[in-house]
C-alpha positions in Angstrom: 10.6 12.1 1.4 9.4 14.4 3.7 6.8 13.5 6.3 4.4 16.2 5.7 0.6 16.8 6.6 0.1 14.0 3.5 2.3 11.3 5.4 0.7 12.2 8.8 -2.8 12.0 7.5 -2.3 8.3 6.0 -0.5 7.3 9.2 -3.2 8.4 11.3 -5.4 6.1 8.8 -3.2 3.3 9.0 -3.3 3.6 13.0 -7.1 3.5 12.9 -7.4 0.7 10.4 -4.6 -1.5 12.3 -6.3 -1.1 15.6 -9.8 -1.8 14.3 -8.3 -5.1 12.7 -7.3 -5.8 16.4 -10.3 -6.0 18.1 -11.4 -9.7 17.5 -8.1 -10.9 17.4 -5.3 -12.5 19.8 -2.3 -10.4 20.1 0.9 -12.0 19.2 3.8 -10.7 20.5 4.8 -9.0 17.2 1.1 -7.4 17.5 1.9 -5.8 20.7 4.9 -4.5 19.6 3.6 -2.8 16.5 0.5 -1.6 18.5 3.4 0.4 21.1 5.2 1.7 17.8 2.3 2.9 16.2 1.2 4.7 19.4 4.5 6.3 20.1 5.7 7.3 16.7 6.5 11.0 15.9 7.1 12.8 12.6 10.7 13.4 12.3 11.8 17.1 13.1 14.0 17.0 9.9 11.3 16.7 7.4 13.6 16.3 4.8 15.7 13.7 6.3 15.5 9.8 6.3 13.1 8.5 8.3 9.6 9.9 8.3 9.0 8.9 11.7 11.0 7.7 14.5 10.1 6.0 18.1 12.4 5.2 20.6 14.3 2.1 19.1 13.5 2.7 15.7 11.9 4.3 12.5 9.2 4.0 10.3 9.8 4.9 6.5 6.9 6.0 4.3 6.5 5.4 0.5 4.1 5.1 -2.1 4.0 2.5 -5.1 2.0 2.5 -8.3 0.6 0.0 -11.1 0.5 3.0 -13.7 3.2 4.3 -15.9 5.9 6.5 -14.2 7.6 9.4 -15.9 10.1 12.1 -14.5 7.0 13.7 -13.8 5.6 11.0 -11.3 3.1 8.3 -11.5 -0.1 8.7 -14.3 -2.5 7.5 -12.0 -1.5 10.1 -8.9 -1.6 12.8 -11.5 -4.8 12.2 -13.2 -6.4 11.5 -9.8 -5.2 15.0 -8.2 -6.7 16.4 -11.7 -9.9 14.7 -11.4 -10.2 15.5 -7.3 -9.7 19.2 -8.0 -12.4 19.1 -10.2 -14.5 17.4 -7.8 -13.5 20.4 -5.4 -14.3 22.8 -8.0 -18.1 21.5 -8.2 -18.4 21.1 -4.4 -17.6 24.7 -4.0 -19.8 25.4 -6.6 -22.5 23.8 -5.3 -22.1 24.8 -1.4 -22.2 28.9 -3.4 -25.7 27.6 -5.1 -24.1 28.3 -8.6 -25.0 24.5 -9.8 -28.9 23.4 -9.7 -28.8 20.3 -11.7 -27.3 17.1 -11.2 -23.5 16.6 -11.9 -21.8 13.8 -13.2 -17.5 13.3 -13.0 -15.7 10.3 -14.2 -12.3 9.1 -13.3 -11.3 6.7 -16.1 -7.9 5.0 -15.1 -5.1 5.0 -17.1 -3.4 1.9 -18.3 -2.0 -0.2 -15.3 0.1 -3.4 -15.1 1.5 -5.9 -12.6 5.1 -5.0 -14.7 4.4 -1.5 -13.8 3.9 -1.9 -10.2 6.9 -4.5 -10.0 9.0 -1.7 -11.7 7.7 1.2 -8.9 7.9 -1.5 -5.8 11.3 -2.7 -6.6 12.7 1.2 -7.5 11.1 2.8 -4.2 12.5 -0.2 -2.0 15.9 0.3 -3.2 16.0 4.0 -3.0 15.0 3.9 0.3 17.3 1.1 1.4 19.9 3.1 0.0 18.7 6.0 2.4 18.8 3.5 5.1 22.5 3.0 4.5 23.4 6.1 5.1 21.4 6.6 8.2 23.5 7.0 11.2 21.5 6.3 14.2 21.6 3.2 15.8 18.2 1.2 15.9 16.6 -1.9 16.9 13.5 -1.9 14.6 13.3 -0.8 11.3 10.1 -0.6 9.3 8.9 0.4 5.8 5.1 1.5 5.3 4.2 1.2 1.7 1.1 2.4 0.2 -0.7 1.4 -2.7 -3.7 3.3 -3.2 -4.5 2.7 -7.1 -7.1 -0.4 -6.6 -6.0 -1.3 -10.3 -4.5 -4.7 -9.7 -6.4 -7.9 -8.7 -5.2 -11.6 -7.5 -6.4 -15.0 -8.4 -5.2 -18.1 -6.6 -5.0 -21.2 -8.9 -3.2 -24.5 -9.4 -0.4 -25.4 -11.9 1.3 -28.8 -11.8 2.7 -28.4 -15.3 6.1 -28.2 -13.9 5.7 -30.7 -11.3 3.1 -33.3 -12.0 3.8 -35.1 -8.4 2.5 -31.3 -7.0 -0.6 -32.1 -4.7 -3.2 -29.7 -5.4 -4.4 -27.5 -2.2 -7.5 -28.0 -0.3 -10.4 -25.7 -0.4 -11.4 -23.1 -3.2 -9.1 -20.7 -4.6 -9.7 -17.2 -4.0 -10.2 -14.0 -5.8 -8.8 -10.7 -4.3 -10.5 -7.8 -5.6 -7.1 -5.9 -4.2 -3.5 -6.1 -4.6 -2.0 -8.0 -1.3 1.7 -8.2 -0.8 1.4 -11.2 1.5 0.1 -13.2 -1.4 2.9 -12.2 -3.9 5.8 -14.8 -4.1 7.6 -12.7 -6.6 8.1 -9.5 -4.1 7.8 -11.8 -0.8 11.3 -13.3 -2.1 12.6 -9.8 -3.0 12.1 -8.0 0.0 13.4 -10.7 2.4 17.0 -10.3 1.4 16.7 -7.1 3.6 15.5 -8.9 6.7 18.7 -7.9 8.3 18.3 -4.1 7.9 13.8 -4.2 8.5 12.0 -6.2 10.9 8.2 -5.4 9.7 6.6 -3.9 6.4 3.4 -2.3 7.1 1.4 -2.6 3.6 -1.6 -0.6 3.0 -3.8 -1.1 0.1 -7.3 0.8 -0.4 -8.9 -0.8 2.3 -6.3 -3.5 4.4 -3.4 -3.0 6.4 -0.9 -6.2 6.1 1.9 -6.6 8.5 4.8 -8.7 6.8 7.5 -10.2 9.3 10.5 -10.2 7.4 12.2 -12.9 9.2 9.1 -14.9 8.9 8.9 -14.5 5.0 10.3 -18.0 4.3 7.4 -19.5 6.5 4.7 -17.5 4.2 6.3 -19.0 1.0 6.5 -22.0 2.2 2.3 -21.8 3.6 1.4 -20.4 -0.3 0.0 -23.6 -1.9 -1.8 -21.7 -4.5 -0.1 -20.2 -7.5 -1.4 -16.4 -8.0 -2.1 -14.9 -11.2 -2.1 -10.9 -10.9 -3.4 -8.7 -13.6 -5.0 -5.1 -13.7 -8.7 -4.7 -14.7 -9.2 -4.2 -18.4 -11.1 -1.0 -17.2 -11.4 0.6 -14.2 -13.9 4.1 -13.8 -14.7 5.7 -10.9 -18.0 7.6 -11.0 -18.9 10.6 -8.4 -22.4 12.2 -8.6 -23.8 15.3 -7.1 -27.0 15.9 -6.4 -27.8 19.6 -5.0 -30.2 19.7 -2.4 -32.9 22.6 -2.1 -34.4 23.3 1.2 
């Protein structure tokens, strides 16, 4: 995937969110390293080549994943969202030209989403970029995959299941509900990505509102600390509504 303007804009968003999240935190060695990397990483001069961004001792490769159906034309959610955004741009243009006098309401109804679609998208894209990495001839110390999930269609709920192990101890505290998908809570995909910890050091995961840093060499520790089971599912119905109210002066 070429870095292009879109990747640069998203990368800038990640940097802003990451540095904001550090304001009230004590910095570990890994966070200090990632801070330096995000400050110094530059787009690859060869825009059609792997990776998207490079820094003095490594690289960052960016790709998107989806929980909607994917076809040869791409993800249904992204395709439908682009059509919706195009309509919004047309409305804004007409309002600016004083061609619309009344309130305008535009809906974007999400297409079908599922965790199975998400698994397929994640694994397919991951394996594809690992294959590209295998052809990368430059020496590096720190490899990073930067994964973006912006559908905001999956939610997660912790629960306790002792059906297969009656001696299992219930975790303390209250199970949490996450309104957006978090890679750090997904035991299935954490187990999947840890196989490549000899090739990558970090995964930066961005959902609609939060940045997560996964250290691949510490995935086993994450899995051991995950006492709650987690249910992951798409919301039954998701609709985004935009309303425009022309203002007269």
